[in-house]
VOZADO-679612 format. One record per atom (N, C-alpha, C): x negated, y, z; residue in three letters. Coordinates in pm, whole numbers, plus 50000, padded with zeros to 5 digits. Each point is the difference from the previous one (the first is absolute). Layout:
residues N
XYZALA ...
end
This chain:
residues 326
963826328120494UNK 500714994849883UNK 499114990149926UNK 500554988349965UNK 499214989649932UNK 499625004449860UNK 498824996049959UNK 499515003249868UNK 500774992149894UNK 500405006849893UNK 500734993349892UNK 499084989749935UNK 500424987349992UNK 499114989649946UNK 499885000049848UNK 500815008249932UNK 500044999549853UNK 499525012949934UNK 499765010250080UNK 499665013349947UNK 498555003650035UNK 499295005649902UNK 498625004350022UNK 499835014249947UNK 499615009150088UNK 499675013849961UNK 498505000449971UNK 499645000749874UNK 498604999049960UNK 499145011150062UNK 500575011750021UNK 499225011550048UNK 499865000350152UNK 500714991250069UNK 499964999950146UNK 498924990350047UNK 498995004950074UNK 498924991150047UNK 500484988150081UNK 501205000750055UNK 500554988850076UNK 500124987449913UNK 500135002049869UNK 500214988749909UNK 498714995749930UNK 498875006450031UNK 498744996649935UNK 499374987850068UNK 499664990149920UNK 499294988350051UNK 498515001549968UNK 499174998750099UNK 498554999249980UNK 499445011949921UNK 500245012450043UNK 499445011449929UNK 498484999650000UNK 499415004049888UNK 498564999549986UNK 499565010849901UNK 498715001849986UNK 499455009849905UNK 498954993549912UNK 499855005649881UNK 498884996749914UNK 499055011849998UNK 498744997449968UNK 499005010650012UNK 499165001149873UNK 499575012449971UNK 499015002449896UNK 498614996450053UNK 499054999649909UNK 498644996250042UNK 499395010150097UNK 500505012549999UNK 499475010050094UNK 500734999750134UNK 500944990450018UNK 500694998650127UNK 501315007750010UNK 500325008149900UNK 501275007150002UNK 501144990549962UNK 501215003550044UNK 501164991449976UNK 500445001049854UNK 500164988549935UNK 500504999649862UNK 501464995849994UNK 500464992650102UNK 501364994749997UNK 500514997950143UNK 501245004150024UNK 500714996650123UNK 501074989949962UNK 499834987650042UNK 500894989449956UNK 500764993750116UNK 501234996149974UNK 500794992550097UNK 500814989349928UNK 499964988250052UNK 500864989349951UNK 501405002550054UNK 501004998649913UNK 501385002250041UNK 500764986850010UNK 499834991349899UNK 500634986850000UNK 498944989749964UNK 499894989450078UNK 499044989449975UNK 500534990349894UNK 499104992949929UNK 500434990549897UNK 500794988450058UNK 500924994849918UNK 500824988750044UNK 500194990249884UNK 500134987250035UNK 500344989849901UNK 498824995049920UNK 500254989949916UNK 498954993849921UNK 499325009749905UNK 500765009949950UNK 499465009749905UNK 499455012550068UNK 499965000050134UNK 499475011550074UNK 500635013049951UNK 501334999549990UNK 500765011449950UNK 500335009550116UNK 500575011549966UNK 500555009850094UNK 498945008650070UNK 498714997449980UNK 498985008450062UNK 500205014549956UNK 499975009050097UNK 500165014349968UNK 499065008050088UNK 499265009149938UNK 499065008450073UNK 500255014749969UNK 499535008450088UNK 500095014549981UNK 498615005850025UNK 499495007449902UNK 498665005850014UNK 500015014749963UNK 499215007650072UNK 499695013649960UNK 498564999749948UNK 499855001649869UNK 498694999849937UNK 499455014349998UNK 498835001850057UNK 499435013350012UNK 499385004849869UNK 500115012849976UNK 499435006149881UNK 498514997149990UNK 499554995949881UNK 498594996649979UNK 499155012549998UNK 498814999150059UNK 499075011349999UNK 499375001849862UNK 499884988949926UNK 499365000249867UNK 500974993549901UNK 500455007649901UNK 500944994949900UNK 499304994549876UNK 498684999650001UNK 499254995649883UNK 500234985249972UNK 500264996449873UNK 500174985849965UNK 498724991950018UNK 498865006850009UNK 498734992950019UNK 499934993150136UNK 500895003750091UNK 499974994150134UNK 500934987950012UNK 500764996849895UNK 501054990050012UNK 499464985949976UNK 500104991750104UNK 499734985749989UNK 501354993050016UNK 500374992249901UNK 501304993150008UNK 499874986950076UNK 501164994350033UNK 500034986950065UNK 501164991949941UNK 500004987150026UNK 501084991349951UNK 500384990150109UNK 501184993949982UNK 500474989350087UNK 500254987849912UNK 499744988250053UNK 500154987849921UNK 501354993250023UNK 500815005950085UNK 501354995050023UNK 500855011750045UNK 501284999249975UNK 500925009950054UNK 500305011749910UNK 501105006750034UNK 500525011249923UNK 500165012050093UNK 499585011649951UNK 500095012550076UNK 500945009649930UNK 500945005650074UNK 500905010349947UNK 499935011950094UNK 499575011649947UNK 499835011950083UNK 500995010949958UNK 500655005850100UNK 500865011649979UNK 499185012450031UNK 499745008149897UNK 499265012650018UNK 501065010650030UNK 500165003350128UNK 501115008450043UNK 499675014950002UNK 498745003550023UNK 499605014150000UNK 498635001249936UNK 499685012049950UNK 498665002949952UNK 499684994549864UNK 498704999849969UNK 499534995349869UNK 498684992850017UNK 499664991949899UNK 498814991650008UNK 499544996549861UNK 498724996149987UNK 499474993949879UNK 500014984950021UNK 500554993049903UNK 500184985550009UNK 499154993549892UNK 499144990750042UNK 499114992649910UNK 500414985349999UNK 500154994449881UNK 500324985749993UNK 499604994649863UNK 499284988950001UNK 499624992849877UNK 499425009449894UNK 499095008750042UNK 499315008749905UNK 500795012249956UNK 501125002950066UNK 500805011749967UNK 500135009050122UNK 500225012749972UNK 500225009750108UNK 501195008849962UNK 500845003250099UNK 501085009649979UNK 500275007450129UNK 500675011249988UNK 500415007450119UNK 501434995950034UNK 500234997350127UNK 501324996050048UNK 500495010450100UNK 501145006049969UNK 500635009750090UNK 501284993950057UNK 500255002750129UNK 501224994950063UNK 501245006349933UNK 501134992749998UNK 500154986250047UNK 499754990149887UNK 499204990250025UNK 499704989349904UNK 499844987050079UNK 500024989049927UNK 499764986850057UNK 498874993649921UNK 499034994250070UNK 498884993149936UNK 500134985150033UNK 499914991849897UNK 500104985550021UNK 498784993149940UNK 499354991650081UNK 498784993249955UNK 500084985050025UNK 499384992549909UNK 500004985550005UNK 498594995050033UNK 499854987050030UNK 498674994750031UNK 499005002449887UNK 498755001850038UNK 498865001449910UNK 499995013149923UNK 500835009650035UNK 499925013249939UNK 499075008750083UNK 498885003949944UNK 499045008450071UNK 500555014250009UNK 500145005150122UNK 500665012950017UNK 499375008150112UNK 500245013049995UNK 499515009150103UNK 500785013049994UNK 499855008250105UNK 500775012450012UNK 499095011250048UNK 500275012149952UNK 499405012050055UNK 501155009450032UNK 500165003550126UNK 501165007750043UNK 499695015049994UNK 500775007049917UNK 499805014449982UNK 500615008150114UNK 500984994250066UNK 500665006150115UNK 500134989450109UNK 500495004150116UNK 500464990250097UNK 501254993549940UNK 499984986849986UNK 501064992849929UNK 500694990050093UNK 501335000850007UNK 500774989750071UNK 500124988149907UNK 499464988750041UNK 499764988649913UNK 500604987750068UNK 501164995749954UNK 500704988950066UNK 499914987549914UNK 499624988950064UNK 499724987849926UNK 500954988650032UNK 500404992849895UNK 500764987550016UNK 499184989149932UNK 499824988650067UNK 499074989849953UNK 500674986349990UNK 499504992149908UNK 500484986349980UNK 498804990949983UNK 499974989150075UNK 498964989749982UNK 498585005050024UNK 499845010350084UNK 498665005050031UNK 499865000950151UNK 498824997150050UNK 499794999350145UNK 499525013250060UNK 500435011349940UNK 499515013050046UNK 500315002850146UNK 501124994750049UNK 500405003050138UNK 499454990050102UNK 499364989349953UNK 499604989450091UNK 499035004750108UNK 499085008649963UNK 498985004450095UNK 500465011850087UNK 501215004849977UNK 500405012350069UNK 500064998350152UNK 500454988350046UNK 500074997750145UNK 498604999750060UNK 499134991749940UNK 498644998750052UNK 499225013149988UNK 500195007249889UNK 499315012749981UNK 500445010250104UNK 501305000350029UNK 500515009250100UNK 499384997350137UNK 499894987250036UNK 499384996350128UNK 498515003650000UNK 499334997349886UNK 498595003449987UNK 499775014950026UNK 500845008349940UNK 499815014550013UNK 500325004950142UNK 500864992950070UNK 500245003750140UNK 498744998150084UNK 499224989849966UNK 498774997150075UNK 498805007649943UNK 499965001549868UNK 498895006849932UNK 500575010049901UNK 500335012150046UNK 500695009849916UNK 499285003449870UNK 498694998749995UNK 499255003649879UNK 499644987949915UNK 500604988650029UNK 499614987649930UNK 500145001149849UNK 501095006149953UNK 500255000449856UNK 499095009849926UNK 499235007750075UNK 499005008649937UNK 498714992449970UNK 499904987850053UNK 498824991549980UNK 500124992949865UNK 499035001949908UNK 500084993349869UNK 500144984950009UNK 499444993950105UNK 500134985550016UNK 501464996050023UNK 500695008050080UNK 501424997150027UNK 500815002049874UNK 499705010549923UNK 500725002449875UNK 499834988149905UNK 498794994749993UNK 499754988449913UNK 500794987950047UNK 500074998050132UNK 500774988850054UNK 501495001649969UNK 500505012250013UNK 501425002549969UNK 500294996849854UNK 499125004149912UNK 500184997249856UNK 500084985049974UNK 499124992550064UNK 499994985549981UNK 501304993650049UNK 500555005450108UNK 501174993850062UNK 501335004149939UNK 500025010449917UNK 501265004049937UNK 499904999449848UNK 499144991249948UNK 499954997949855UNK 499825013249925UNK 499005007750042UNK 499665012649935UNK 498594998849946UNK 499865001049869UNK 498724997549933UNK 499565012649926UNK 498885005550044UNK 499515012449941UNK 499444997849860UNK 500235009849914UNK 499465000049864UNK 499035011649985UNK 499355000749886UNK 499035010649976UNK 500695013449970UNK 499175010349987UNK 500525013449970UNK 500844999749874UNK 501085007450000UNK 500994999249893UNK 499555007149872UNK 500114993049887UNK 499925006249868UNK 501445000549949UNK 500485011649959UNK 501425001549973UNK 500255009149880UNK 501214999149950UNK 500515009749903UNK 501275005950059UNK 500185013049981UNK 501155006850058UNK 501224998449910UNK 501154996850059UNK 501224998049923UNK 501145007750067UNK 501045003749924UNK 501175006350061UNK 500684990250096UNK 500625005350103UNK 500644991350098UNK 501084991349937UNK 500655005149894UNK 501044992349933UNK 499454987649931UNK 498705000049970UNK 499384988549933UNK 499414989850098UNK 500145002650127UNK 499474990950102UNK 501144991150048UNK 500024987549956UNK 501144991250030UNK 500104997150149UNK 498925001650073UNK 500024997350144UNK 500685011150080UNK 500235011649938UNK 500655011250067UNK 501475000449958UNK 500894999050098UNK 501434999549973UNK 500645013350040UNK 500885004949914UNK 500695012650023UNK 501484997250024UNK 500525003250120UNK 501434997750026UNK 500925006849899UNK 499505010649934UNK 500815006849900UNK 499974992849864UNK 499104990349985UNK 499884992649875UNK 499924985050032UNK 501114994150047UNK 499964986050041UNK 499894990449882UNK 499594987850030UNK 499924989749895UNK 501384995449956UNK 500985001050089UNK 501384996649969UNK 500905007850094UNK 501235003049955UNK 500925007950081UNK 501434995649972UNK 500824999050107UNK 501394995749988UNK 500875008750091UNK 501075005549943UNK 500935008450075UNK 501134991250053UNK 500094998850132UNK 501014991650062UNK 501235008050046UNK 500035013049971UNK 501105008250046UNK 499825003650146UNK 499375011250025UNK 499675003950137UNK 498574997050038UNK 499344991749918UNK 498584996850023UNK 499364996449867UNK 498795004949981UNK 499204996249883UNK 498854991450050UNK 499914988049945UNK 498934990750036UNK 498865001549898UNK 498785002350051UNK 498845001949913UNK 498904990050034UNK 499514992949899UNK 498904990750023UNK 498675007349979UNK 499164999750105UNK 498695006549993UNK 498894990049974UNK 500064988350063UNK 498994989649977UNK 500744987149968UNK 499654994049885UNK 500704988149953UNK 499504987450071UNK 500814989649994UNK 499664987350066UNK 498704994249944UNK 499785001449870UNK 498764994549943UNK 498765007550047UNK 500175012050053UNK 498865007550057UNK 499724995850144UNK 500854991850056UNK 499814994350133UNK 499814984949992UNK 499534994949890UNK 499784985749986UNK 501274991850012UNK 501155006149968UNK 501284993050003UNK 500644999250137UNK 499455006950101UNK 500464998050138UNK 500975010650052UNK 500055011749938UNK 500905010550048UNK 500115010949894UNK 500845009950027UNK 500155011849915UNK 500075012250092UNK 499715011849947UNK 500185012450077UNK 501045008549930UNK 501115002550071UNK 501105008049948UNK 500265011950092UNK 500485010749937UNK 500415012050070UNK 501495002049974UNK 500765002850105UNK 501415003349987UNK 500205014750032UNK 500495007649902UNK 500345014050021UNK 501515000650021UNK 500425003150123UNK 501394998050042UNK 500695013050036UNK 501285000949966UNK 500815011850028UNK 500794998150130UNK 500365011050068UNK 500824998850121UNK 501304992449971UNK 500344991050091UNK 501204992049984UNK 499754986449939UNK 498824997849945UNK 499674986949944UNK 499794990250116UNK 500564988149988UNK 499884990350107UNK 499694986149946UNK 499344992150083UNK 499634986349965UNK 500314991150120UNK 500624988649974UNK 500214989950104UNK 499434986949949UNK 499254993150085UNK 499394987449963UNK 500854988250048UNK 499724988349945UNK 500684987850042UNK 499684996850146UNK 500904992950065UNK 499724995150135UNK 498814990449996UNK 499185000650103UNK 498864990850016UNK 499045000649880UNK 499755012049951UNK 499085001749887UNK 498664993550033UNK 499554990149921UNK 498784992550033UNK 498745006749946UNK 499925013250013UNK 498845007349948UNK 499625011050097UNK 498705001850019UNK 499505011550075UNK 499895011749904UNK 500285012050049UNK 499905012049916UNK 499185010650071UNK 499325008249919UNK 499285011650051UNK 500255011649904UNK 500625010650051UNK 500345011649917UNK 499235012250048UNK 499525007849904UNK 499215012150026UNK 500805011949947UNK 500405009050091UNK 500805011749962UNK 499085012049989UNK 500015006649884UNK 499145011649978UNK 500785013049990UNK 501334999049996UNK 500835012049988UNK 501394996950052UNK 500655010150063UNK 501414998850036UNK 500274992750129UNK 501264996050018UNK 500434993050121UNK 500894988249963UNK 499704988450058UNK 500764987849974UNK 500394993950135UNK 501304997650017UNK 500484993750122UNK 500054984949980UNK 499274992850085UNK 499954985549996UNK 500794994150116UNK 500554988349977UNK 500544991950109UNK 499404986149987UNK 499234996050101UNK 499364986950001UNK 500424993150129UNK 500684988649986UNK 500704994250115UNK 500885010950062UNK 499825002950128UNK 500815010450065UNK 499265013350014UNK 498825000649942UNK 499175012150011UNK 500295009249882UNK 500475012150027UNK 500305009849895UNK 499095012150019UNK 499375004649892UNK 499045011050010UNK 499825006549864UNK 499455012250002UNK 499725007449877UNK 498505000149977UNK 499604995849880UNK 498605000349960UNK 499805011349899UNK 498995008250025UNK 499735011349912UNK 498634999349936UNK 499565011149947UNK 498705000849933UNK 498884995050092UNK 499044992949940UNK 498844994750073UNK 500384989350100UNK 500944991349961UNK 500364989150089UNK 500084986849924UNK 499904989250077UNK 500164986449949UNK 501154993450074UNK 500724991449929UNK 501034991750061UNK 499634985549973UNK 499774992350106UNK 499544986349991UNK 501104990750051UNK 500524991749911UNK 501174991850031UNK 499614985249998UNK 500264992850108UNK 499624985850003UNK 500984991249922UNK 499554988049968UNK 500864990149936UNK 501284998050082UNK 501094997049930UNK 501294996150056UNK 500765011450067UNK 499395011850010UNK 500685011150066UNK 501115005749912UNK 501145003150060UNK 501025007549928UNK 499475014149976UNK 500355005849882UNK 499405012949964UNK 500905007549902UNK 500005013250013UNK 500725008649908UNK 499395013950008UNK 500275008349900UNK 499525013850003UNK 501025009149933UNK 499985012650043UNK 500795010749939UNK 499085012149986UNK 499965006049884UNK 499135011649976UNK 500715012650050UNK 499345007350090UNK 500585012250056UNK 499515012549928UNK 498824999249944UNK 499385011449934UNK 499174994649884UNK 500035006549885UNK 499284995249881UNK 498664994050039UNK 499794987549962UNK 498874992450056UNK 499224992649892UNK 498734997650032UNK 499124991749918UNK 499454989150090UNK 500174987449959UNK 499604988650083UNK 499344989449913UNK 498864994650048UNK 499254989749929UNK 500204986550068UNK 500144989749916UNK 500104986250048UNK 498594994250004UNK 499395000350118UNK 498604995650014UNK 499904984849997UNK 500974992950059UNK 499974985449999UNK 500074994449859UNK 500905005549920UNK 500044997549856UNK 500284985849956UNK 500774992350076UNK 500204986049966UNK 501054997849891UNK 501065007849999UNK 501054998449899UNK 499445002649860UNK 500404991749905UNK 499605002149860UNK 500955010349937UNK 499805012650043UNK 500925010549958UNK 499995002349849UNK 498854999549937UNK 499955002849856UNK 500844989849923UNK 499784987250025UNK 500764989749931UNK 501495001150032UNK 500335002450126UNK 501405000950041UNK 500695011749931UNK 499405011950002UNK 500665011649943UNK 500034999449848UNK 498964994649938UNK 500044998249854UNK 501164990949961UNK 500164988850070UNK 501064990649966UNK 501385005750035UNK 500115007250110UNK 501275006050038UNK 500475010049895UNK 499105008949958UNK 500375010049901UNK 500264993649864UNK 499304989149970UNK 500274992649877UNK 501424994150002UNK 500374993950112UNK 501354994350013UNK 501065010849986UNK 499765011650061UNK 500985010949991UNK 500195004649856UNK 498934999749923UNK 500085004749862UNK 500574989449906UNK 499514987650011UNK 500334989849901UNK 501084990250044UNK 500244999050131UNK 500984990350049UNK 500705005750124UNK 500825010649982UNK 500605006850115UNK 500944991150081UNK 500554989749939UNK 500874990850074UNK 499194992850107UNK 498854994749962UNK 499134993650098UNK 499525009950105UNK 499695012149957UNK 499505010250092UNK 501055003750105UNK 501284997949968UNK 501085003250093UNK 500364988350091UNK 499344988649980UNK 500304987950076UNK 499094999250124UNK 500565001150120UNK 499174999750121UNK 499134987550010UNK 500504988649953UNK 499234987750007UNK 498765000849911UNK 500135006349884UNK 498875001549910UNK 498955009450060UNK 500455010750062UNK 499075009550063UNK 499314993650119UNK 500734992050078UNK 499414993150114UNK 498924990349953UNK 500254993049889UNK 499014990649946UNK 498775007549950UNK 500225011649940UNK 498895008149950UNK 499135004850116UNK 500625004750106UNK 499245004750117UNK 499214988650064UNK 500624988550010UNK 499314988550059UNK 498794996049917UNK 500155000449868UNK 498934996249908UNK 498745008350021UNK 500205012950033UNK 498865009050008UNK 499705004850143UNK 500544992850100UNK 499645002750138UNK 500505013150055UNK 501225003849961UNK 500605012350050UNK 501094996550101UNK 499955005950120UNK 500964996950105UNK 500925011750032UNK 500065009849908UNK 500945011150016UNK 501414995049977UNK 500895002850095UNK 501394995749987UNK 500795010149916UNK 499845013050033UNK 500715010049921UNK 499335013650015UNK 500215008449897UNK 499575013950004UNK 501225008549976UNK 499965012550049UNK 501155008849986UNK 499515014249997UNK 500835008949945UNK 499705014149997UNK 501255007850039UNK 499925007550109UNK 501175007450047UNK 499945014449953UNK 
end
């Protein structure tokens, strides 16, 4: 049976690209990492990784050396376990499920209290560039990444700059703006059958994208316009969603990605209460939904005019044709 070109099971090794490990100074494994989706386009969007971060042997803050990147944005889904998160002189404890979002020049580090499932989505950062070469290197020299010289070379090639030992003040997780809680979104809109929640705003991505979560009920459906000129990447963390892309129909469940190419016909129907993230994040959902709800409140005649709604969607890069709830 041919492999589905649009579906990715994150937990299945068949879908792992260039699996590799990171190591502690004593040679023990600190991270099991696999690239799932490689970067695409001018903004190097859509990169997605899956890592199992191993529990730290020493939880002392005296051991924490932070690092920074001079370009790119990192968004991590903390799916299991707990960790201490250090950033810009602050420390907090992060328990799953949470989302961590970091921008360039923010000095940060992590101490993992448990084995943590740590999934990353990246924009404008070359973190995946070395994965092919590193994978080949390890096939020939399995212990290469345990060599401090190789680690230094990797840091140079992926814009990773080490900082000194962290001086920090401890703060509640609610006071750490870099930690996002799906239960406390920055904005929320009820569409009837689905609640759209903004977790990371466009201004936190340098104006290039947004991160939204859709909490959807069974029977909720979405159909897109024909020849939609946008690539999409959706991350499902709960439930079951039936997709139809071109003539390929399939169900995506927890721990899966759905990757849709430009111009493809696409639709979905929710079969079981589901949570899905828009990783590509190109639509200006915040502006669109703010203006839509404003029109409904202050100018319902315009809000009932299909031509006005079509113009609104076009203005903010939305290619959804219709939504429905059965």
